[in-house]
VMD Tcl script that builds the backbone (N, CA, C; Angstrom):
set m [mol new atoms 348]
animate dup $m
set s [atomselect $m all]
$s set {name element resname resid chain x y z} {
  {N N GLN 1 A -16.462 49.459 114.715}
  {CA C GLN 1 A -16.408 48.365 113.763}
  {C C GLN 1 A -17.641 48.423 112.861}
  {N N VAL 2 A -17.387 48.422 111.550}
  {CA C VAL 2 A -18.484 48.479 110.591}
  {C C VAL 2 A -19.219 47.152 110.571}
  {N N GLN 3 A -20.530 47.216 110.700}
  {CA C GLN 3 A -21.347 46.021 110.621}
  {C C GLN 3 A -22.592 46.322 109.800}
  {N N LEU 4 A -22.938 45.371 108.912}
  {CA C LEU 4 A -24.106 45.508 108.057}
  {C C LEU 4 A -24.948 44.253 108.188}
  {N N VAL 5 A -26.249 44.430 108.390}
  {CA C VAL 5 A -27.148 43.289 108.537}
  {C C VAL 5 A -28.320 43.468 107.591}
  {N N GLU 6 A -28.412 42.597 106.592}
  {CA C GLU 6 A -29.510 42.656 105.628}
  {C C GLU 6 A -30.698 41.829 106.117}
  {N N SER 7 A -31.864 42.233 105.661}
  {CA C SER 7 A -33.088 41.488 105.941}
  {C C SER 7 A -34.122 41.823 104.869}
  {N N GLY 8 A -35.194 41.060 104.852}
  {CA C GLY 8 A -36.300 41.361 103.953}
  {C C GLY 8 A -36.410 40.475 102.735}
  {N N GLY 9 A -35.455 39.582 102.553}
  {CA C GLY 9 A -35.532 38.681 101.412}
  {C C GLY 9 A -36.641 37.649 101.596}
  {N N GLY 10 A -36.887 36.905 100.529}
  {CA C GLY 10 A -37.917 35.877 100.601}
  {C C GLY 10 A -38.311 35.380 99.232}
  {N N LEU 11 A -39.420 34.659 99.212}
  {CA C LEU 11 A -39.964 34.104 97.983}
  {C C LEU 11 A -41.122 34.981 97.514}
  {N N VAL 12 A -41.097 35.364 96.248}
  {CA C VAL 12 A -42.141 36.228 95.706}
  {C C VAL 12 A -42.446 35.801 94.280}
  {N N GLN 13 A -43.666 36.000 93.848}
  {CA C GLN 13 A -44.049 35.656 92.483}
  {C C GLN 13 A -43.595 36.747 91.510}
  {N N PRO 14 A -43.426 36.391 90.253}
  {CA C PRO 14 A -43.096 37.415 89.251}
  {C C PRO 14 A -44.122 38.534 89.266}
  {N N GLY 15 A -43.631 39.768 89.162}
  {CA C GLY 15 A -44.495 40.928 89.238}
  {C C GLY 15 A -44.697 41.463 90.642}
  {N N GLY 16 A -44.243 40.718 91.634}
  {CA C GLY 16 A -44.408 41.133 93.017}
  {C C GLY 16 A -43.349 42.116 93.472}
  {N N SER 17 A -43.410 42.435 94.758}
  {CA C SER 17 A -42.507 43.427 95.335}
  {C C SER 17 A -41.895 42.916 96.635}
  {N N LEU 18 A -40.719 43.414 96.934}
  {CA C LEU 18 A -40.050 43.173 98.212}
  {C C LEU 18 A -39.280 44.426 98.574}
  {N N ARG 19 A -39.070 44.622 99.869}
  {CA C ARG 19 A -38.208 45.699 100.322}
  {C C ARG 19 A -37.123 45.108 101.198}
  {N N LEU 20 A -35.891 45.283 100.763}
  {CA C LEU 20 A -34.749 44.834 101.540}
  {C C LEU 20 A -34.264 45.962 102.446}
  {N N SER 21 A -33.778 45.569 103.612}
  {CA C SER 21 A -33.209 46.538 104.558}
  {C C SER 21 A -31.766 46.164 104.864}
  {N N CYS 22 A -30.964 47.175 105.128}
  {CA C CYS 22 A -29.581 46.974 105.540}
  {C C CYS 22 A -29.327 47.893 106.735}
  {N N ALA 23 A -29.310 47.293 107.908}
  {CA C ALA 23 A -29.073 48.058 109.126}
  {C C ALA 23 A -27.576 48.172 109.369}
  {N N ALA 24 A -27.103 49.408 109.493}
  {CA C ALA 24 A -25.670 49.657 109.673}
  {C C ALA 24 A -25.365 50.043 111.109}
  {N N SER 25 A -24.208 49.629 111.582}
  {CA C SER 25 A -23.734 50.028 112.902}
  {C C SER 25 A -22.220 50.227 112.851}
  {N N GLY 26 A -21.738 51.037 113.784}
  {CA C GLY 26 A -20.308 51.316 113.832}
  {C C GLY 26 A -19.862 52.468 112.958}
  {N N PHE 27 A -20.795 53.054 112.208}
  {CA C PHE 27 A -20.469 54.190 111.353}
  {C C PHE 27 A -21.775 54.880 110.957}
  {N N THR 28 A -21.666 56.038 110.332}
  {CA C THR 28 A -22.823 56.799 109.873}
  {C C THR 28 A -22.953 56.650 108.365}
  {N N ILE 29 A -24.103 56.179 107.905}
  {CA C ILE 29 A -24.256 55.820 106.496}
  {C C ILE 29 A -24.097 57.011 105.553}
  {N N THR 30 A -24.337 58.219 106.030}
  {CA C THR 30 A -24.226 59.380 105.137}
  {C C THR 30 A -22.774 59.720 104.808}
  {N N THR 31 A -21.841 59.099 105.490}
  {CA C THR 31 A -20.422 59.361 105.233}
  {C C THR 31 A -19.772 58.267 104.390}
  {N N TYR 32 A -20.549 57.271 103.989}
  {CA C TYR 32 A -20.076 56.163 103.179}
  {C C TYR 32 A -20.894 56.081 101.895}
  {N N TYR 33 A -20.274 55.533 100.849}
  {CA C TYR 33 A -21.037 55.129 99.673}
  {C C TYR 33 A -21.683 53.790 100.015}
  {N N MET 34 A -22.996 53.737 99.888}
  {CA C MET 34 A -23.745 52.539 100.234}
  {C C MET 34 A -24.332 51.916 98.967}
  {N N SER 35 A -24.194 50.613 98.840}
  {CA C SER 35 A -24.629 49.945 97.619}
  {C C SER 35 A -25.317 48.628 97.925}
  {N N TRP 36 A -26.130 48.206 96.971}
  {CA C TRP 36 A -26.691 46.856 96.933}
  {C C TRP 36 A -26.072 46.137 95.744}
  {N N TYR 37 A -25.591 44.930 96.013}
  {CA C TYR 37 A -25.100 44.035 94.980}
  {C C TYR 37 A -25.950 42.769 95.020}
  {N N ARG 38 A -25.843 41.973 93.983}
  {CA C ARG 38 A -26.499 40.665 93.987}
  {C C ARG 38 A -25.625 39.650 93.270}
  {N N GLN 39 A -25.815 38.415 93.664}
  {CA C GLN 39 A -25.081 37.326 93.031}
  {C C GLN 39 A -26.020 36.148 92.822}
  {N N ALA 40 A -26.216 35.824 91.565}
  {CA C ALA 40 A -27.041 34.670 91.198}
  {C C ALA 40 A -26.145 33.436 91.089}
  {N N PRO 41 A -26.720 32.252 91.211}
  {CA C PRO 41 A -25.920 31.023 91.121}
  {C C PRO 41 A -25.132 30.957 89.818}
  {N N GLY 42 A -23.839 30.693 89.932}
  {CA C GLY 42 A -23.001 30.561 88.759}
  {C C GLY 42 A -22.607 31.860 88.099}
  {N N LYS 43 A -22.980 32.987 88.704}
  {CA C LYS 43 A -22.669 34.287 88.114}
  {C C LYS 43 A -21.839 35.116 89.073}
  {N N GLU 44 A -21.188 36.140 88.524}
  {CA C GLU 44 A -20.410 37.048 89.345}
  {C C GLU 44 A -21.337 38.017 90.089}
  {N N ARG 45 A -20.817 38.522 91.192}
  {CA C ARG 45 A -21.563 39.527 91.929}
  {C C ARG 45 A -21.636 40.805 91.089}
  {N N GLU 46 A -22.810 41.416 91.050}
  {CA C GLU 46 A -22.991 42.606 90.233}
  {C C GLU 46 A -23.636 43.727 91.039}
  {N N LEU 47 A -23.274 44.953 90.657}
  {CA C LEU 47 A -23.852 46.125 91.303}
  {C C LEU 47 A -25.310 46.294 90.873}
  {N N VAL 48 A -26.175 46.510 91.831}
  {CA C VAL 48 A -27.596 46.747 91.556}
  {C C VAL 48 A -27.914 48.238 91.679}
  {N N ALA 49 A -27.499 48.835 92.798}
  {CA C ALA 49 A -27.807 50.243 93.031}
  {C C ALA 49 A -26.805 50.826 94.011}
  {N N ARG 50 A -26.512 52.105 93.835}
  {CA C ARG 50 A -25.550 52.794 94.705}
  {C C ARG 50 A -26.132 54.124 95.147}
  {N N LEU 51 A -25.852 54.452 96.403}
  {CA C LEU 51 A -26.313 55.699 96.986}
  {C C LEU 51 A -25.110 56.489 97.455}
  {N N GLY 52 A -25.022 57.741 97.011}
  {CA C GLY 52 A -23.894 58.573 97.379}
  {C C GLY 52 A -23.951 59.006 98.829}
  {N N THR 53 A -23.020 59.861 99.200}
  {CA C THR 53 A -22.921 60.283 100.586}
  {C C THR 53 A -23.962 61.359 100.881}
  {N N THR 54 A -23.594 62.437 101.444}
  {CA C THR 54 A -24.556 63.413 101.937}
  {C C THR 54 A -25.529 63.871 100.864}
  {N N GLY 55 A -25.021 64.042 99.632}
  {CA C GLY 55 A -25.876 64.522 98.554}
  {C C GLY 55 A -26.922 63.537 98.101}
  {N N GLY 56 A -26.673 62.253 98.322}
  {CA C GLY 56 A -27.683 61.261 98.021}
  {C C GLY 56 A -27.863 60.912 96.558}
  {N N SER 57 A -26.828 61.094 95.724}
  {CA C SER 57 A -26.959 60.719 94.316}
  {C C SER 57 A -27.123 59.209 94.203}
  {N N THR 58 A -27.802 58.765 93.160}
  {CA C THR 58 A -28.069 57.347 92.976}
  {C C THR 58 A -27.629 56.865 91.599}
  {N N ASN 59 A -27.268 55.599 91.535}
  {CA C ASN 59 A -26.939 54.933 90.275}
  {C C ASN 59 A -27.572 53.548 90.293}
  {N N TYR 60 A -28.051 53.108 89.142}
  {CA C TYR 60 A -28.709 51.813 89.039}
  {C C TYR 60 A -28.165 51.026 87.858}
  {N N ALA 61 A -28.167 49.716 88.018}
  {CA C ALA 61 A -27.895 48.847 86.883}
  {C C ALA 61 A -29.026 49.008 85.873}
  {N N ASP 62 A -28.712 48.921 84.600}
  {CA C ASP 62 A -29.732 49.082 83.571}
  {C C ASP 62 A -30.865 48.077 83.749}
  {N N SER 63 A -30.540 46.903 84.231}
  {CA C SER 63 A -31.534 45.836 84.355}
  {C C SER 63 A -32.596 46.113 85.405}
  {N N VAL 64 A -32.341 47.070 86.312}
  {CA C VAL 64 A -33.306 47.342 87.384}
  {C C VAL 64 A -33.854 48.759 87.345}
  {N N LYS 65 A -33.361 49.585 86.431}
  {CA C LYS 65 A -33.842 50.972 86.354}
  {C C LYS 65 A -35.348 51.010 86.153}
  {N N GLY 66 A -36.002 51.867 86.908}
  {CA C GLY 66 A -37.448 52.004 86.830}
  {C C GLY 66 A -38.209 50.998 87.668}
  {N N ARG 67 A -37.514 49.996 88.185}
  {CA C ARG 67 A -38.175 48.980 89.022}
  {C C ARG 67 A -37.684 48.994 90.467}
  {N N PHE 68 A -36.401 49.278 90.666}
  {CA C PHE 68 A -35.802 49.268 92.005}
  {C C PHE 68 A -35.488 50.697 92.446}
  {N N THR 69 A -35.584 50.931 93.748}
  {CA C THR 69 A -35.241 52.225 94.310}
  {C C THR 69 A -34.411 52.040 95.573}
  {N N ILE 70 A -33.260 52.685 95.610}
  {CA C ILE 70 A -32.421 52.667 96.815}
  {C C ILE 70 A -32.708 53.933 97.606}
  {N N SER 71 A -32.772 53.787 98.925}
  {CA C SER 71 A -33.051 54.945 99.774}
  {C C SER 71 A -32.437 54.710 101.146}
  {N N ARG 72 A -32.527 55.701 101.989}
  {CA C ARG 72 A -31.975 55.541 103.343}
  {C C ARG 72 A -32.812 56.301 104.347}
  {N N ASP 73 A -32.731 55.829 105.579}
  {CA C ASP 73 A -33.331 56.503 106.726}
  {C C ASP 73 A -32.181 56.862 107.662}
  {N N ASN 74 A -31.820 58.131 107.680}
  {CA C ASN 74 A -30.645 58.538 108.465}
  {C C ASN 74 A -30.862 58.314 109.957}
  {N N ARG 75 A -32.084 58.475 110.414}
  {CA C ARG 75 A -32.332 58.303 111.855}
  {C C ARG 75 A -32.144 56.852 112.275}
  {N N LYS 76 A -32.503 55.937 111.371}
  {CA C LYS 76 A -32.340 54.516 111.675}
  {C C LYS 76 A -30.987 53.978 111.214}
  {N N ASN 77 A -30.208 54.832 110.530}
  {CA C ASN 77 A -28.919 54.405 109.972}
  {C C ASN 77 A -29.084 53.133 109.132}
  {N N THR 78 A -30.074 53.165 108.275}
  {CA C THR 78 A -30.464 51.987 107.490}
  {C C THR 78 A -30.690 52.392 106.042}
  {N N ILE 79 A -30.283 51.528 105.122}
  {CA C ILE 79 A -30.614 51.743 103.724}
  {C C ILE 79 A -31.591 50.657 103.272}
  {N N TYR 80 A -32.309 50.963 102.213}
  {CA C TYR 80 A -33.348 50.089 101.720}
  {C C TYR 80 A -33.188 49.871 100.219}
  {N N LEU 81 A -33.746 48.784 99.758}
  {CA C LEU 81 A -33.889 48.547 98.330}
  {C C LEU 81 A -35.323 48.112 98.089}
  {N N GLN 82 A -36.110 49.019 97.527}
  {CA C GLN 82 A -37.481 48.694 97.160}
  {C C GLN 82 A -37.450 48.069 95.786}
  {N N MET 83 A -37.958 46.861 95.686}
  {CA C MET 83 A -37.921 46.118 94.423}
  {C C MET 83 A -39.350 45.852 93.971}
  {N N ASN 84 A -39.708 46.413 92.839}
  {CA C ASN 84 A -41.044 46.235 92.270}
  {C C ASN 84 A -40.946 45.509 90.936}
  {N N SER 85 A -42.073 44.995 90.490}
  {CA C SER 85 A -42.141 44.300 89.198}
  {C C SER 85 A -41.013 43.263 89.073}
  {N N LEU 86 A -40.884 42.454 90.090}
  {CA C LEU 86 A -39.780 41.489 90.120}
  {C C LEU 86 A -39.908 40.461 89.010}
  {N N LYS 87 A -38.750 40.071 88.499}
  {CA C LYS 87 A -38.664 39.112 87.417}
  {C C LYS 87 A -37.898 37.872 87.886}
  {N N LEU 88 A -38.064 36.799 87.139}
  {CA C LEU 88 A -37.366 35.560 87.485}
  {C C LEU 88 A -35.860 35.791 87.587}
  {N N GLU 89 A -35.350 36.634 86.710}
  {CA C GLU 89 A -33.906 36.869 86.668}
  {C C GLU 89 A -33.394 37.748 87.806}
  {N N ASP 90 A -34.283 38.230 88.653}
  {CA C ASP 90 A -33.858 38.973 89.842}
  {C C ASP 90 A -33.495 38.037 90.986}
  {N N THR 91 A -33.727 36.750 90.809}
  {CA C THR 91 A -33.384 35.783 91.837}
  {C C THR 91 A -31.886 35.797 92.097}
  {N N ALA 92 A -31.513 35.998 93.356}
  {CA C ALA 92 A -30.099 36.092 93.725}
  {C C ALA 92 A -29.989 36.299 95.228}
  {N N VAL 93 A -28.762 36.215 95.720}
  {CA C VAL 93 A -28.473 36.681 97.069}
  {C C VAL 93 A -28.099 38.156 96.954}
  {N N TYR 94 A -28.744 38.971 97.742}
  {CA C TYR 94 A -28.517 40.420 97.704}
  {C C TYR 94 A -27.661 40.831 98.903}
  {N N TYR 95 A -26.625 41.606 98.592}
  {CA C TYR 95 A -25.659 42.027 99.606}
  {C C TYR 95 A -25.632 43.547 99.729}
  {N N CYS 96 A -25.448 44.004 100.923}
  {CA C CYS 96 A -25.246 45.413 101.210}
  {C C CYS 96 A -23.747 45.672 101.333}
  {N N GLN 97 A -23.292 46.794 100.778}
  {CA C GLN 97 A -21.880 47.156 100.843}
  {C C GLN 97 A -21.732 48.599 101.304}
  {N N ALA 98 A -20.720 48.830 102.137}
  {CA C ALA 98 A -20.365 50.186 102.563}
  {C C ALA 98 A -18.917 50.445 102.168}
  {N N VAL 99 A -18.673 51.586 101.517}
  {CA C VAL 99 A -17.324 51.910 101.037}
  {C C VAL 99 A -16.931 53.307 101.480}
  {N N ARG 100 A -15.693 53.410 101.956}
  {CA C ARG 100 A -15.139 54.715 102.283}
  {C C ARG 100 A -13.626 54.637 102.153}
  {N N PHE 101 A -13.055 55.602 101.451}
  {CA C PHE 101 A -11.601 55.656 101.250}
  {C C PHE 101 A -11.065 54.344 100.691}
  {N N GLY 102 A -11.829 53.721 99.804}
  {CA C GLY 102 A -11.381 52.513 99.142}
  {C C GLY 102 A -11.542 51.232 99.932}
  {N N ALA 103 A -11.967 51.326 101.168}
  {CA C ALA 103 A -12.165 50.135 101.993}
  {C C ALA 103 A -13.641 49.777 102.007}
  {N N SER 104 A -13.956 48.506 101.775}
  {CA C SER 104 A -15.348 48.086 101.707}
  {C C SER 104 A -15.670 47.052 102.769}
  {N N SER 105 A -16.928 47.095 103.192}
  {CA C SER 105 A -17.459 46.111 104.131}
  {C C SER 105 A -18.738 45.548 103.546}
  {N N TRP 106 A -19.031 44.295 103.857}
  {CA C TRP 106 A -20.180 43.600 103.304}
  {C C TRP 106 A -21.043 43.003 104.398}
  {N N GLY 107 A -22.327 42.915 104.096}
  {CA C GLY 107 A -23.215 42.169 104.950}
  {C C GLY 107 A -23.171 40.696 104.569}
  {N N GLN 108 A -24.002 39.908 105.264}
  {CA C GLN 108 A -23.998 38.457 105.045}
  {C C GLN 108 A -24.882 38.043 103.873}
  {N N GLY 109 A -25.725 38.944 103.415}
  {CA C GLY 109 A -26.595 38.661 102.278}
  {C C GLY 109 A -27.974 38.176 102.689}
  {N N THR 110 A -28.937 38.401 101.793}
  {CA C THR 110 A -30.296 37.918 101.997}
  {C C THR 110 A -30.799 37.354 100.666}
  {N N GLN 111 A -31.431 36.206 100.730}
  {CA C GLN 111 A -31.856 35.509 99.518}
  {C C GLN 111 A -33.179 36.077 99.015}
  {N N VAL 112 A -33.211 36.374 97.721}
  {CA C VAL 112 A -34.444 36.760 97.040}
  {C C VAL 112 A -34.704 35.731 95.947}
  {N N THR 113 A -35.862 35.111 96.016}
  {CA C THR 113 A -36.237 34.112 95.017}
  {C C THR 113 A -37.545 34.533 94.361}
  {N N VAL 114 A -37.492 34.689 93.052}
  {CA C VAL 114 A -38.683 35.041 92.282}
  {C C VAL 114 A -39.100 33.800 91.508}
  {N N SER 115 A -40.274 33.307 91.839}
  {CA C SER 115 A -40.717 32.056 91.235}
  {C C SER 115 A -42.230 31.982 91.252}
  {N N SER 116 A -42.770 31.349 90.215}
  {CA C SER 116 A -44.216 31.148 90.171}
  {C C SER 116 A -44.576 29.770 90.736}
}
mol reanalyze $m
mol bondsrecalc $m
mol representation Tube
mol addrep $m
């Protein structure tokens, strides 16, 4: 059974950094497309970053390019989202997603609040 558990969210000032973690169980992350999404209040959920399978290709939303980095630790079966130079508009609930053969699974989300 696919299970995803996010952690690492919190309150941070503009310009600060956070690292989100998504611990996966029930499957091997290198065989799934792994992504981070976010949803701000009153807005639709949007893709933030995606990590390919074995080859490890990455894609980022234009709004986070150069500031966020998606990565994984295969031994821990965990993916990360390093977020630097955070802005007020990065405030959202961040979700981890795993996709394979068109079927997706989601974590419960972790809140990131950027505020002075």
